[in-house]
C-alpha positions as CSV (number, residue, x, y, z in Angstrom):
1,M,0.0,0.0,0.0
2,T,1.4,3.4,-0.9
3,L,0.7,6.8,0.6
4,D,0.2,9.5,-2.0
5,H,-0.8,12.5,0.1
6,G,1.7,14.8,1.7
7,D,1.2,16.6,5.0
8,P,0.3,20.3,4.3
9,G,2.0,21.3,7.6
10,D,-0.8,21.9,9.9
11,A,-2.8,18.6,9.5
12,P,-3.3,16.5,12.6
13,S,-0.8,13.7,12.7
14,M,-1.7,10.1,13.5
15,P,0.0,8.7,16.6
16,A,2.5,5.9,15.7
17,P,2.4,2.5,17.3
18,T,4.6,2.2,20.3
19,A,4.9,-1.6,20.0
20,P,5.2,-4.1,17.1
21,I,2.1,-4.8,15.0
22,V,2.3,-8.6,15.4
23,N,0.4,-9.7,12.2
24,P,-0.5,-6.8,9.9
25,V,-1.3,-9.0,6.9
26,R,-4.1,-7.6,4.7
27,P,-5.5,-8.2,1.2
28,S,-3.3,-7.2,-1.7
29,A,-4.4,-4.4,-4.0
30,A,-5.4,-7.1,-6.6
31,E,-7.6,-8.9,-4.0
32,E,-9.2,-5.6,-2.9
33,A,-9.9,-4.8,-6.6
34,R,-11.5,-8.2,-7.3
35,T,-13.6,-7.8,-4.2
36,V,-14.9,-4.4,-5.3
37,A,-15.5,-5.6,-8.8
38,A,-17.6,-8.6,-7.6
39,A,-19.7,-6.4,-5.1
40,T,-21.7,-4.6,-7.7
41,N,-22.7,-4.5,-11.3
42,T,-22.5,-0.9,-12.3
43,A,-19.6,1.3,-13.3
44,T,-18.5,4.4,-15.2
45,L,-16.9,3.6,-18.6
46,A,-14.3,5.9,-20.0
47,S,-14.0,5.6,-23.8
48,L,-12.5,7.8,-26.5
49,S,-14.6,9.7,-28.9
50,E,-13.7,10.0,-32.6
51,D,-11.9,13.3,-31.9
52,G,-9.9,11.7,-29.1
53,A,-11.9,13.4,-26.3
54,P,-12.7,11.3,-23.3
55,W,-16.4,10.2,-22.9
56,A,-17.8,8.9,-19.6
57,S,-20.9,6.7,-19.5
58,F,-22.9,4.8,-16.9
59,I,-22.9,1.1,-17.7
60,T,-23.7,-2.3,-16.2
61,Y,-21.3,-5.3,-16.3
62,G,-20.8,-8.9,-15.3
63,L,-17.5,-10.6,-14.6
64,L,-15.8,-13.4,-16.5
65,D,-12.8,-14.5,-14.5
66,G,-12.6,-11.0,-13.1
67,Q,-12.8,-9.3,-16.5
68,P,-15.8,-6.9,-16.9
69,V,-18.3,-8.0,-19.6
70,L,-20.1,-5.1,-21.1
71,C,-23.3,-5.2,-23.2
72,V,-23.7,-1.9,-25.1
73,S,-25.5,-0.6,-28.1
74,R,-23.8,0.9,-31.1
75,L,-26.6,3.5,-31.0
76,A,-24.9,4.8,-27.9
77,E,-21.8,7.0,-28.3
78,H,-19.8,4.7,-26.0
79,G,-20.7,1.8,-28.2
80,R,-19.5,3.5,-31.3
81,N,-16.3,4.6,-29.4
82,L,-15.5,1.1,-28.4
83,T,-15.8,0.0,-32.0
84,D,-13.4,2.7,-33.3
85,D,-10.9,2.6,-30.4
86,P,-10.6,-0.4,-28.0
87,R,-8.8,1.5,-25.2
88,A,-11.1,1.9,-22.3
89,S,-11.3,1.9,-18.5
90,V,-14.1,1.4,-15.9
91,A,-14.4,3.1,-12.5
92,I,-16.2,1.0,-10.0
93,V,-17.4,2.3,-6.6
94,A,-18.0,-0.2,-3.7
95,P,-21.5,-0.1,-2.4
96,D,-22.5,1.5,0.9
97,L,-20.4,4.6,0.6
98,P,-19.7,6.4,3.9
99,A,-21.0,10.0,4.6
100,D,-17.8,11.3,3.0
101,P,-17.7,9.7,-0.5
102,L,-14.0,10.2,-0.9
103,A,-13.4,8.1,2.2
104,G,-15.0,5.2,0.3
105,V,-13.5,2.3,-1.7
106,R,-13.2,2.4,-5.5
107,I,-11.1,0.9,-8.3
108,T,-10.1,1.7,-11.8
109,L,-9.6,-1.2,-14.3
110,A,-7.9,-0.1,-17.5
111,G,-7.2,-2.0,-20.7
112,V,-8.6,-2.8,-24.1
113,V,-12.0,-4.2,-25.1
114,E,-12.5,-7.2,-27.3
115,R,-15.5,-8.9,-28.8
116,P,-15.6,-12.5,-27.4
117,S,-16.2,-15.5,-29.8
118,G,-16.9,-19.1,-29.6
119,Q,-17.4,-20.6,-26.2
120,E,-16.0,-17.5,-24.6
121,A,-18.9,-15.6,-26.1
122,V,-21.3,-18.0,-24.5
123,A,-19.6,-17.7,-21.2
124,A,-19.6,-13.9,-21.4
125,R,-23.2,-13.8,-22.2
126,D,-24.0,-16.0,-19.2
127,A,-21.8,-13.9,-17.0
128,H,-23.5,-10.6,-18.0
129,L,-27.0,-12.1,-17.5
130,A,-26.1,-13.5,-14.1
131,A,-25.0,-10.0,-12.9
132,V,-27.6,-8.0,-14.8
133,P,-30.9,-10.2,-15.2
134,A,-32.7,-7.3,-16.8
135,A,-30.4,-7.6,-19.8
136,K,-32.4,-10.5,-21.0
137,Y,-34.8,-8.0,-22.5
138,Y,-32.2,-6.4,-24.9
139,I,-29.0,-8.5,-24.9
140,D,-30.0,-10.3,-28.2
141,Y,-31.1,-7.0,-30.1
142,S,-29.1,-6.6,-33.2
143,D,-27.6,-3.2,-32.1
144,F,-26.3,-4.6,-28.8
145,A,-22.9,-6.3,-28.5
146,L,-20.8,-8.0,-25.8
147,W,-17.4,-6.6,-25.0
148,I,-14.8,-8.0,-22.6
149,L,-12.5,-5.5,-21.0
150,R,-9.1,-7.2,-21.0
151,V,-7.6,-5.7,-17.8
152,R,-4.0,-4.4,-18.1
153,R,-3.8,-2.1,-15.2
154,V,-5.5,-1.8,-11.8
155,R,-5.7,1.0,-9.3
156,W,-7.4,0.5,-5.9
157,V,-8.2,3.3,-3.5
158,G,-9.3,2.5,0.0
159,G,-10.1,6.0,1.1
160,Y,-7.8,8.8,2.2
161,G,-4.1,7.9,2.1
162,R,-4.8,4.2,1.2
163,M,-4.1,3.3,-2.4
164,D,-2.1,0.9,-4.5
165,S,-1.7,-0.6,-7.9
166,A,-1.8,-4.1,-9.3
167,S,-0.7,-5.7,-12.6
168,A,-2.9,-7.6,-14.9
169,D,-1.4,-10.9,-13.8
170,E,-1.9,-10.1,-10.1
171,Y,-5.5,-9.2,-10.8
172,A,-6.2,-12.3,-12.8
173,A,-4.7,-14.5,-10.0
174,A,-6.6,-12.9,-7.2
175,T,-10.0,-13.9,-5.9
176,P,-12.7,-11.8,-4.3
177,D,-12.7,-11.8,-0.5
178,P,-15.3,-14.2,0.9
179,I,-15.6,-12.3,4.2
180,V,-16.0,-8.6,3.3
181,P,-19.5,-8.9,1.7
182,M,-20.9,-10.9,4.5
183,A,-19.3,-9.3,7.6
184,A,-21.4,-6.2,8.3
185,R,-23.5,-7.9,11.1
186,A,-20.5,-9.5,12.6
187,V,-18.6,-6.2,12.8
188,T,-21.7,-4.5,14.4
189,H,-21.9,-7.4,16.9
190,L,-18.2,-7.1,17.8
191,N,-18.5,-3.4,18.4
192,D,-21.7,-3.6,20.4
193,D,-21.0,-6.6,22.5
194,H,-17.2,-7.2,22.5
195,A,-15.6,-3.8,22.8
196,D,-13.4,-5.2,25.6
197,A,-12.1,-8.0,23.3
198,L,-11.3,-5.5,20.5
199,L,-9.4,-3.3,23.0
200,A,-7.4,-6.3,24.2
201,M,-6.5,-7.2,20.6
202,V,-5.2,-3.7,19.9
203,Q,-3.3,-3.5,23.2
204,A,-1.6,-6.9,22.7
205,F,-1.2,-7.2,18.9
206,G,-2.1,-3.9,17.3
207,G,0.9,-1.9,18.4
208,Y,-1.0,0.4,20.8
209,P,-0.7,-0.8,24.4
210,D,-1.9,2.6,25.5
211,A,-5.2,2.3,23.7
212,I,-8.3,3.1,25.7
213,E,-10.9,2.2,23.0
214,A,-11.0,0.2,19.8
215,V,-13.6,0.0,17.1
216,C,-13.7,-2.6,14.3
217,E,-14.2,-0.9,10.9
218,R,-13.9,-4.0,8.7
219,A,-13.3,-7.8,8.7
220,D,-11.8,-9.6,5.8
221,R,-10.2,-13.0,5.1
222,Y,-7.0,-12.0,6.8
223,G,-7.9,-10.0,9.8
224,L,-9.6,-6.9,11.3
225,D,-9.2,-3.2,10.5
226,L,-9.5,-1.3,13.8
227,R,-9.8,2.4,14.7
228,V,-7.8,3.1,17.9
229,N,-8.4,5.9,20.5
230,C,-5.4,6.5,22.8
231,P,-4.3,9.5,24.8
232,R,-2.1,10.5,21.9
233,G,-4.9,10.7,19.4
234,I,-6.8,8.6,16.9
235,A,-5.0,5.9,14.8
236,R,-5.8,2.9,12.7
237,T,-4.2,-0.5,13.0
238,R,-4.5,-4.1,11.9
239,V,-4.9,-7.4,13.7
240,G,-4.5,-10.6,11.7
241,Y,-6.0,-14.0,12.3
242,S,-3.6,-17.0,12.8
243,T,-4.7,-18.3,9.4
244,P,-6.7,-16.9,6.5
245,L,-10.5,-17.6,6.4
246,N,-12.3,-19.3,3.6
247,S,-15.9,-18.5,4.7
248,I,-18.0,-16.3,6.9
249,D,-18.7,-19.2,9.1
250,Q,-15.1,-19.2,10.3
251,L,-15.1,-15.6,11.4
252,R,-16.6,-16.1,14.9
253,A,-14.0,-18.8,15.8
254,A,-11.2,-16.6,14.5
255,T,-12.2,-13.6,16.6
256,V,-12.7,-15.8,19.7
257,E,-9.1,-17.2,19.2
258,L,-7.7,-13.6,18.8
259,T,-9.5,-12.6,22.0
260,H,-8.2,-15.5,24.0
261,S,-4.6,-15.0,22.7
262,A,-4.7,-11.3,23.4
263,R,-5.9,-11.7,26.9
264,A,-3.3,-14.3,27.6
265,A,-0.6,-12.0,26.2
266,L,-1.7,-9.2,28.4
267,A,-1.9,-11.4,31.4
């Protein structure tokens, strides 16, 4: 993860950890991007008009091995643009944006579009219909065509100061996170009923032994993102599970294990 914002000089600084962060493992940029792409079916398409000017359009998409499958009409300007110039990108915003939209998660997938053929065309059609059932009413119209965006470059932004890039190969090899889409209720439960456990995790493993409060902001396959309140200010840290999770059913056991380990370490 890279930090692309500089301190203007008078911004509040985040207190640094005073102890090692024991297991800060987190999803890669490619995994984050695959998770966002799989979380919705709408995006903004950037294509190039005949005069070379950029043209942004709202579109729907499905996914075929992580590659966006578009269904667009040549009657639309972006449909004609793709026919004339295959260079394109899509910007995808994760659902459930926070009150400050720029603090939300989004990705850009850039590459070139191609018309699928043979068995890939069948698979692409199925992928688009699975994600956009309403497309059954127009997908076979003569003016509509399927395009696959062959992703060549990936950019993930996780909010202020959290961003990174991934290659096409990294993106293709990654898989969507199985925990993030299902974890909202579990995160709420942790915050409402197990605040003491979260505090113990941060004090023992998160690098902030002086923490006085901890709030879970997200759970994923590798661990928990936590907001920390300590006498020195507000910070964010990471507490990882002992092993990655494969399903939401494993989340409770993983957090219980973290709690027991943290309390034992503090004792």
